[in-house]
C-alpha positions in Angstrom: -16.0 2.7 -51.8 -18.0 6.0 -51.8 -20.7 4.5 -49.5 -18.0 3.3 -47.1 -16.5 6.8 -46.9 -19.8 8.4 -46.3 -20.6 5.8 -43.6 -17.2 6.5 -42.0 -17.8 10.3 -42.0 -21.2 9.8 -40.4 -19.7 7.6 -37.7 -16.9 10.0 -37.0 -19.4 12.9 -36.8 -21.6 11.0 -34.3 -18.6 10.1 -32.2 -17.4 13.7 -32.2 -20.9 14.9 -31.1 -20.9 12.4 -28.3 -17.4 13.4 -27.3 -18.4 17.1 -27.1 -21.5 16.1 -25.0 -19.2 14.3 -22.5 -16.5 17.0 -22.4 -18.7 20.0 -21.9 -19.6 19.3 -18.3 -15.9 18.6 -17.5 -14.9 21.8 -19.3 -17.5 23.8 -17.4 -16.2 22.3 -14.1 -12.7 23.5 -14.9 -14.1 27.0 -15.8 -16.1 27.3 -12.6 -13.0 26.3 -10.6 -11.3 29.6 -11.8 -14.4 31.8 -11.6 -14.7 34.2 -8.7 -18.4 34.6 -9.2 -19.1 30.9 -8.7 -19.8 31.1 -5.0 -23.3 31.2 -3.6 -24.9 31.3 -7.0 -24.2 29.2 -10.1 -23.3 31.5 -13.0 -24.5 30.9 -16.6 -22.4 28.7 -18.8 -19.5 30.5 -20.5 -16.4 29.4 -22.3 -14.1 31.5 -20.1 -14.3 32.5 -16.4 -16.3 35.7 -15.9 -13.8 36.8 -13.2 -10.6 34.8 -13.2 -9.2 34.0 -9.8 -7.3 31.3 -7.8 -9.4 31.9 -4.8 -11.3 28.7 -5.2 -8.2 26.6 -5.1 -6.8 28.6 -2.1 -10.0 28.1 -0.3 -10.1 24.4 -1.1 -6.6 23.8 0.4 -7.6 25.7 3.6 -11.0 24.1 4.0 -9.7 20.5 4.0 -6.2 19.1 4.4 -5.9 18.2 0.7 -2.1 17.8 0.8 -2.4 15.3 3.7 -5.2 13.5 1.9 -3.1 13.3 -1.2 -0.2 11.7 0.6 -2.4 9.2 2.3 -4.2 8.2 -0.9 -1.0 8.0 -2.9 0.6 5.8 -0.3 -2.3 3.4 -0.1 -2.8 3.4 -3.9 0.8 2.7 -4.8 1.1 0.0 -2.2 -2.1 -1.7 -3.2 -1.3 -1.5 -6.9 2.2 -2.9 -6.6 1.0 -5.8 -4.4 -2.2 -6.7 -6.2 -0.6 -6.6 -9.7 2.5 -8.6 -8.7 0.4 -11.3 -7.0 -2.1 -11.3 -9.8 0.7 -11.9 -12.3 2.1 -14.7 -10.1 -1.3 -16.5 -9.8 -2.2 -15.9 -13.5 1.1 -17.4 -14.5 0.4 -20.4 -12.3 -3.0 -21.0 -13.7 -1.9 -20.3 -17.3 1.3 -22.4 -17.4 1.4 -24.4 -14.2 0.2 -28.0 -13.6 -1.0 -28.7 -10.1 -3.8 -30.7 -8.4 -7.4 -29.5 -8.8 -6.2 -26.6 -11.0 -9.6 -26.1 -12.7 -11.5 -26.4 -9.4 -9.4 -23.7 -7.7 -9.8 -21.4 -10.8 -13.6 -21.8 -10.8 -13.6 -21.4 -7.0 -11.6 -18.2 -7.4 -14.1 -16.9 -10.0 -17.0 -17.8 -7.7 -15.5 -15.7 -4.9 -15.3 -12.7 -7.4 -19.1 -12.9 -7.8 -19.8 -12.1 -4.1 -20.5 -8.4 -3.6 -18.2 -6.6 -1.3 -21.1 -5.1 0.7 -22.2 -8.6 1.7 -18.9 -9.4 3.4 -18.1 -5.9 4.6 -19.5 -6.4 8.1 -17.6 -9.7 8.7 -14.4 -8.1 7.5 -15.0 -5.1 9.8 -15.4 -7.4 12.8 -12.3 -9.4 11.8 -10.1 -6.3 11.6 -11.7 -5.0 14.8 -10.8 -8.2 16.7 -7.2 -7.9 15.3 -7.0 -4.3 16.5 -6.4 -2.9 13.0 -9.1 -0.4 12.8 -8.1 3.2 12.1 -4.9 1.9 10.3 -4.1 1.3 6.7 -3.9 -2.5 7.2 -7.6 -3.1 6.3 -7.1 -1.1 3.1 -3.9 -3.0 2.1 -4.2 -6.6 3.2 -7.0 -7.3 0.7 -4.7 -6.5 -2.2 -2.9 -9.8 -1.9 -6.0 -11.4 -3.5 -6.8 -9.6 -6.8 -9.2 -12.0 -8.4 -10.1 -10.1 -11.5 -6.4 -9.4 -12.1 -5.6 -13.1 -11.7 -8.2 -14.0 -14.3 -7.1 -11.2 -16.7 -3.4 -12.2 -16.2 -4.2 -15.9 -16.9 -6.0 -15.0 -20.2 -3.1 -12.8 -21.4 -0.2 -15.1 -20.2 -1.8 -18.0 -22.0 -1.1 -16.2 -25.3 2.7 -16.3 -24.6 4.2 -19.3 -26.6 5.1 -22.3 -24.5 8.3 -22.6 -26.6 9.8 -19.7 -24.8 9.2 -21.3 -21.4 10.5 -24.7 -22.7 13.7 -23.1 -24.1 14.3 -21.4 -20.8 14.0 -24.7 -19.0 16.5 -26.3 -21.3 18.9 -23.5 -20.6 18.6 -24.2 -16.9 16.2 -21.5 -15.8 13.8 -22.0 -12.9 10.2 -20.9 -12.5 11.2 -17.7 -10.8 13.7 -16.8 -13.5 11.2 -17.5 -16.2 8.5 -15.4 -14.4 10.8 -12.5 -13.7 12.8 -12.4 -16.9 10.3 -13.6 -19.5 6.7 -13.4 -18.3 6.9 -9.9 -16.7 8.8 -8.2 -19.6 6.3 -9.7 -22.1 3.4 -8.5 -19.9 4.0 -4.8 -19.9 0.6 -4.0 -21.6 -1.1 -6.3 -19.1 0.7 -4.7 -16.1 -0.3 -1.2 -17.4 -4.0 -2.3 -17.7 -4.1 -3.9 -14.2 -2.3 -0.9 -12.7 -4.7 1.7 -14.1 -7.7 -0.4 -12.9 -6.2 -0.7 -9.5 -5.3 3.0 -9.3 -8.8 4.0 -10.3 -10.3 1.6 -7.8 -8.1 2.7 -4.9 -8.2 6.4 -5.7 -12.0 6.4 -5.9 -12.5 4.0 -2.9 -15.0 5.5 -0.5 -17.1 3.0 1.5 -14.3 0.9 3.0 -12.0 3.7 4.1 -15.0 5.5 5.5 -15.9 2.5 7.7 -12.4 1.5 8.8 -10.6 4.9 9.3 -11.9 7.3 12.0 -9.1 9.8 12.2 -9.6 12.6 9.6 -5.9 13.1 9.1 -5.6 9.5 7.9 -8.5 9.5 5.5 -8.5 9.1 1.7 -9.1 12.0 -0.7 -12.4 10.5 -1.8 -13.8 10.6 1.7 -12.3 14.1 2.3 -14.0 15.5 -0.9 -17.3 13.9 0.1 -17.1 15.4 3.6 -16.3 18.8 2.1 -19.3 18.7 -0.2 -21.5 17.6 2.7 -20.7 20.6 4.8 -23.4 23.2 5.2 -21.1 26.0 4.2 -19.9 24.1 1.1 -22.5 25.8 -1.0 -19.7 27.5 -2.9 -19.7 26.0 -6.4 -16.2 27.3 -7.3 -14.3 25.6 -4.4 -16.3 22.4 -5.0 -15.2 22.4 -8.6 -11.6 23.2 -7.5 -11.6 20.2 -5.2 -13.0 18.0 -8.0 -10.3 19.1 -10.4 -7.5 18.7 -7.9 -8.7 15.1 -7.0 -8.9 14.1 -10.7 -5.5 15.4 -11.8 -3.4 12.3 -10.9 -5.9 9.9 -12.6 -5.9 12.0 -15.7 -2.1 12.1 -16.0 -1.7 8.4 -15.3 -4.3 7.4 -17.8 -2.7 9.6 -20.5 0.6 7.9 -19.9 -0.8 4.3 -19.8 -3.5 4.5 -22.4 -1.3 3.1 -25.2 -0.4 0.0 -23.2 -4.1 -0.5 -22.2 -5.2 -0.5 -25.9 -2.4 -2.9 -26.7 -3.3 -5.2 -23.9 -7.0 -5.3 -25.1 -5.8 -6.1 -28.6 -3.4 -8.8 -27.4 -6.1 -10.5 -25.2 -7.9 -11.5 -28.4 -5.0 -13.3 -29.9 -4.6 -17.0 -29.5 -1.5 -19.0 -29.9 
């Protein structure tokens, strides 16, 4: 028992050191965002701002239209998350509990599509949306959400753990597939929904290449592209405003993850349980 306690203390200490190593750059980024001296020169590391100010945040909001970029990104992120998670649950339920022709073939085919890198099909997709007259709109960013392959795979694995007896009992009581899906599968899949939602939110919020290619108007761009454009400017040497922009762009993801982390851990635990 004593050896186990010592080993546990050592592991906790190592994890604590690793956590500190990871958090120090993030903490310094936060400190620099409130430091008036962090402009053309990078100040030495300190635990508190050498000269506290909100100038960096004020400058960030005036240098680029952060509020507009926030609205655009939230709209696309929420729309894509709702669509992709809902259709992933539908397809996952079909593959987990359904019985249709060539079920295994279509599942393997779906997984094979997931293996194709996005960069290899980006040009054909660009030409397709160009012919449809959808460039410089949000349609290219949203239409792909109807096919969330990884979400479908993850949903199938989790929905398979739901006992078939619940579905059979509902059928006996006269419930149809839609009733079972909406009133049984979805309520029992809250951890799964939280996990898929945070993955989609992260993917859409940090999406850079596809919005950069399909959207030309600056006022319609996503926050990831706006932040990159700000950092690429010649006069964006100011470290404080750069850190302020980074902090502002990361706030929504941090809040969402803190609210959903309990469900994510629960989903990972449930995914290893077999009926």
